[in-house]
C-alpha positions in Angstrom: -43.7 -38.9 18.6 -40.8 -38.5 16.2 -37.8 -40.8 16.1 -35.0 -39.7 13.8 -33.0 -42.2 11.8 -29.7 -40.3 12.0 -28.1 -37.1 13.3 -27.9 -36.0 9.6 -31.6 -35.3 9.8 -31.1 -32.8 12.6 -28.9 -30.3 10.6 -30.4 -26.8 10.2 -33.4 -25.0 11.5 -31.3 -23.3 14.1 -32.9 -20.6 16.2 -32.6 -16.8 15.9 -32.7 -15.0 19.2 -33.0 -11.3 19.7 -30.6 -10.0 22.4 -33.0 -7.6 24.1 -31.2 -7.2 27.4 -27.9 -6.6 25.6 -29.6 -4.0 23.4 -30.9 -2.2 26.5 -27.6 -2.4 28.4 -25.6 -0.9 25.5 -28.2 1.6 24.4 -28.3 0.2 20.9 -30.3 1.9 18.2 -30.6 -1.2 16.0 -31.9 -4.6 17.0 -29.6 -7.6 17.1 -30.9 -11.1 16.6 -28.2 -13.8 16.5 -28.5 -17.0 14.4 -27.3 -19.6 16.9 -25.5 -22.2 14.7 -24.2 -24.3 17.7 -27.7 -25.9 17.8 -26.6 -28.0 14.8 -25.9 -31.6 15.9 -22.1 -31.5 15.6 -22.0 -28.0 17.1 -21.4 -25.5 14.3 -22.5 -24.0 11.0 -20.0 -26.3 9.3 -22.5 -29.1 9.8 -24.5 -27.7 6.9 -21.6 -27.6 4.5 -20.2 -31.0 5.5 -23.5 -32.8 5.1 -24.3 -31.0 1.7 -20.8 -31.9 0.3 -21.3 -35.6 1.3 -24.9 -36.0 0.2 -24.5 -34.2 -3.1 -21.4 -36.3 -3.9 -23.5 -39.4 -3.1 -26.3 -38.1 -5.4 -23.8 -37.8 -8.2 -22.6 -41.4 -7.5 -19.1 -40.1 -6.8 -18.7 -41.7 -3.3 -20.0 -44.5 -1.2 -19.1 -45.8 2.3 -17.7 -49.1 0.9 -15.2 -47.5 -1.4 -14.5 -43.9 -0.3 -12.1 -42.3 2.1 -13.0 -38.6 2.6 -10.0 -36.2 2.8 -9.8 -32.7 4.2 -7.3 -30.3 5.7 -9.0 -28.0 8.2 -8.6 -25.8 11.2 -11.3 -27.5 13.3 -15.1 -27.1 12.9 -15.2 -28.5 9.3 -13.2 -31.5 10.5 -15.5 -32.1 13.5 -18.6 -31.9 11.2 -17.1 -34.2 8.5 -15.9 -36.6 11.2 -19.3 -36.8 12.8 -21.2 -37.3 9.5 -18.6 -39.7 8.1 -19.2 -41.8 11.3 -22.9 -41.6 10.9 -22.8 -42.6 7.3 -20.0 -45.2 7.6 -17.2 -43.5 5.7 -13.5 -43.5 6.5 -12.2 -39.9 7.1 -8.6 -38.7 6.9 -8.0 -35.3 8.3 -5.0 -33.0 8.3 -5.2 -30.4 11.1 -3.8 -26.8 10.8 -2.0 -25.1 13.6 -3.9 -23.0 16.1 -6.7 -25.5 16.7 -8.1 -25.5 20.3 -7.5 -28.6 22.4 -11.3 -29.1 22.6 -11.8 -29.2 18.9 -8.9 -31.6 18.4 -10.3 -33.9 21.0 -13.7 -33.8 19.4 -12.1 -35.0 16.1 -10.4 -37.8 18.0 -13.7 -38.7 19.7 -15.4 -39.3 16.3 -12.4 -41.6 15.5 -11.3 -39.8 12.4 -7.8 -40.6 11.2 -5.6 -37.6 11.9 -2.8 -37.5 9.2 0.6 -36.1 10.2 1.2 -33.4 7.5 4.8 -32.3 7.1 5.5 -28.9 8.6 6.9 -27.5 5.3 3.6 -28.2 3.6 1.6 -26.4 6.3 4.0 -23.5 6.2 3.5 -23.3 2.4 -0.2 -22.5 3.0 0.7 -19.3 4.9 3.5 -18.4 2.5 1.7 -19.0 -0.8 -1.9 -18.8 0.1 -4.9 -20.9 -0.8 -3.4 -22.7 -3.8 -0.9 -24.4 -1.4 -3.8 -26.2 0.1 -3.8 -28.5 -3.0 -0.3 -29.6 -2.2 -1.5 -30.7 1.3 -4.5 -32.4 -0.1 -2.4 -34.2 -2.8 0.0 -35.4 -0.1 -2.9 -36.7 2.1 -4.5 -38.4 -0.9 -1.4 -40.2 -2.2 -1.8 -44.0 -1.9 -5.2 -43.8 -0.3 -7.7 -46.1 -2.0 -10.9 -44.2 -3.0 -9.5 -40.9 -1.8 -12.1 -38.1 -2.1 -11.0 -34.6 -1.2 -13.9 -32.5 0.0 -12.2 -29.2 -1.0 -14.1 -27.0 1.4 -12.5 -23.8 0.1 -13.6 -24.2 -3.5 -16.6 -26.6 -3.3 -19.8 -25.1 -4.7 -21.8 -27.4 -2.4 -20.4 -25.4 0.5 -22.1 -22.3 -0.9 -25.2 -24.2 -1.9 -25.7 -25.5 1.7 -26.2 -21.9 2.9 -28.1 -20.7 -0.2 -30.6 -23.6 0.0 -31.0 -23.6 3.8 -29.4 -21.0 6.0 -30.4 -18.0 3.9 -34.1 -19.1 3.6 -34.2 -19.9 7.3 -33.1 -16.3 8.1 -35.5 -14.8 5.7 -38.5 -16.9 6.9 -37.7 -16.5 10.6 -37.4 -12.7 10.3 -40.5 -12.6 8.1 -38.4 -10.9 5.5 -37.6 -8.0 7.8 -33.9 -8.4 8.0 -32.0 -5.3 7.1 -28.4 -6.2 7.8 -26.6 -9.6 7.7 -23.2 -9.9 9.4 -20.9 -12.8 8.7 -17.2 -13.8 8.6 -15.0 -15.4 6.0 -13.4 -18.7 6.7 -14.2 -20.8 3.7 -16.4 -18.2 2.2 -19.4 -20.5 1.8 -21.8 -19.2 4.4 -21.5 -15.5 3.6 -21.7 -16.1 -0.1 -24.7 -18.5 0.1 -26.6 -16.4 2.6 -25.8 -13.1 1.0 -26.8 -14.3 -2.4 -30.2 -15.6 -1.2 -31.1 -12.6 0.9 -30.2 -10.1 -1.9 -32.3 -12.1 -4.3 -35.3 -11.6 -1.9 -34.5 -7.9 -1.2 -31.5 -6.2 -2.9 -31.5 -3.6 -0.1 -30.4 -6.2 2.5 -26.9 -5.1 3.5 -24.2 -7.7 3.8 -21.4 -6.8 6.2 -18.1 -8.8 6.5 -16.4 -9.2 9.9 -12.7 -8.2 9.3 -10.0 -9.2 11.9 -7.6 -6.4 12.7 -4.4 -7.2 10.9 -2.4 -6.4 14.0 -4.2 -9.2 15.9 -3.6 -11.6 13.0 0.1 -10.8 12.6 1.0 -10.5 16.3 0.0 -13.3 18.8 -0.2 -11.0 21.8 -2.0 -7.7 21.8 -2.6 -5.6 24.9 -2.0 -8.6 27.1 -4.7 -10.7 25.4 -3.5 -13.9 23.7 -4.9 -14.0 20.2 -6.2 -17.5 19.8 -9.5 -16.5 18.3 -9.0 -15.5 14.7 -7.8 -18.8 13.4 -11.2 -19.4 11.9 -11.1 -16.2 9.8 -8.5 -16.8 7.2 -8.9 -13.9 4.8 -7.6 -10.4 5.4 -9.1 -7.8 3.1 -8.2 -4.3 2.2 -11.3 -2.7 0.8 -12.3 -5.0 -2.0 -8.8 -6.3 -2.6 -8.4 -9.9 -1.5 -5.0 -11.4 -0.5 -3.7 -14.8 -1.4 -5.6 -16.4 1.5 -9.0 -15.5 0.2 -11.0 -18.7 -0.5 -12.4 -19.3 -4.0 -15.9 -19.7 -2.5 -16.0 -16.1 -1.4 -17.7 -13.5 -3.6 -16.8 -9.9 -2.9 -19.5 -8.6 -5.2 -22.1 -9.6 -2.6 -20.4 -7.6 0.2 -21.5 -4.1 1.0 -19.1 -3.2 3.8 -16.0 -4.6 5.6 -15.8 -3.8 9.3 -12.6 -4.3 11.3 -12.8 -5.8 14.8 -10.0 -6.3 17.3 -9.6 -9.4 19.4 -10.2 -7.3 22.5 -13.5 -6.2 21.1 -14.3 -9.8 20.3 -13.7 -10.9 23.8 -15.8 -8.0 25.2 -18.7 -9.0 22.9 -18.4 -12.6 24.1 -18.5 -11.6 27.7 -21.4 -9.2 27.3 -23.5 -11.8 25.6 -22.9 -14.3 28.3 -23.6 -11.7 31.0 -26.8 -10.3 29.6 -28.2 -13.2 27.6 -26.8 -16.4 29.1 -25.3 -17.3 25.7 -21.7 -18.2 25.5 -20.2 -18.2 22.0 -16.9 -18.8 20.4 -14.4 -16.3 19.0 -15.6 -16.1 15.4 -19.1 -15.6 16.8 -17.8 -12.9 19.2 -16.2 -11.1 16.3 -19.4 -11.0 14.2 -21.4 -10.0 17.3 -18.9 -7.1 17.9 -19.5 -5.9 14.3 -23.2 -6.2 14.7 -23.0 -4.0 17.9 -21.0 -1.5 15.8 -23.8 -1.5 13.3 -26.5 -1.2 15.9 -24.8 1.9 17.5 -25.1 3.9 14.2 -27.8 6.5 14.0 -28.7 5.5 10.5 -29.5 2.0 11.7 -32.1 2.9 14.3 -34.9 0.3 14.4 -33.1 -1.9 11.8 -32.9 -5.7 12.3 -29.3 -6.9 12.3 -28.7 -10.7 12.1 -25.1 -11.9 12.8 -24.3 -15.6 12.0 -22.8 -17.0 15.1 -20.9 -20.2 14.1 -20.3 -22.0 17.3 -20.3 -21.8 21.1 -17.5 -21.0 23.6 -17.1 -24.5 25.1 -14.7 -25.4 22.2 -12.3 -22.7 23.3 -12.2 -22.9 27.1 -8.5 -24.0 27.0 -7.8 -20.6 25.4 -9.4 -18.8 28.4 -11.9 -16.8 26.3 -14.3 -17.1 29.3 -12.0 -14.9 31.5 -13.0 -11.3 31.8 -10.2 -8.8 31.8 -11.7 -5.6 33.1 -8.4 -3.7 32.9 -8.5 -4.3 29.1 -12.2 -4.4 28.3 -13.2 -1.3 30.2 -11.0 0.7 27.8 -12.4 -1.0 24.7 -15.1 0.7 22.7 -17.1 -0.8 19.8 
């Protein structure tokens, strides 16, 4: 019998599942095995980063529950993870929430009783006008006058990267017995792809790291082909080859990336629906985008027999209010990967 002391002890060791029925249905040449991060206790891969940031700061004697208020500005899953672990460890947590957050994720943050800070609209707008550096203006506003304020700085905190270098990457390597050929990830804060990619390439330089790249038309225009784009809010950076725009997080390392693959929101939805139909696994939009890219890789002749592992950040239950569960055959039947 094992009785755990805290949910913090349950982070990591998430399963990798091969999608064999999906492979057969689509006639894929490569194998796809998804890393299901929604098995983390607060429901996403951000659990790893949130816990690492808190516990490493504790180890450095920078924070303690009796004197510290954690501060972060986030679009959702990071906030949920920080809120859950702040509660489990006894910290106060002040969170500023970006626009485009699903109703479900906002309610989860409320459920963990984090303090949601009302950030002025002009500061939030500055993030989209000036890029990542404007996040500091928001953090400074949220920290002003707060005793023991400790910004977690998810976009530039090395502990974010280290969480995935120390744990996620080794888990993938061990669970695939070192047979992984291609890793597929997205870029939100940049930590997971940097950490996992760095670890895997140290084990085998031939492991290919592929970045899921949202179609710029879906990012710039809220409606595309009748599909409301509520799904790419978790992928902040838009890339043109190796050129990063102002929204690229400091955590991200382009030197570890072998290829950028663009995916549309319609392809994302189709991947989500196919995975639910053939595997009984319902994932969120960022997961669907990476799965769509994995499918693109698995369709290539040169990838026949290769093992492709996409990191799937969370499940679809956090986005039901955005209707990602609804299948639109009139759109998806015309969509190809």
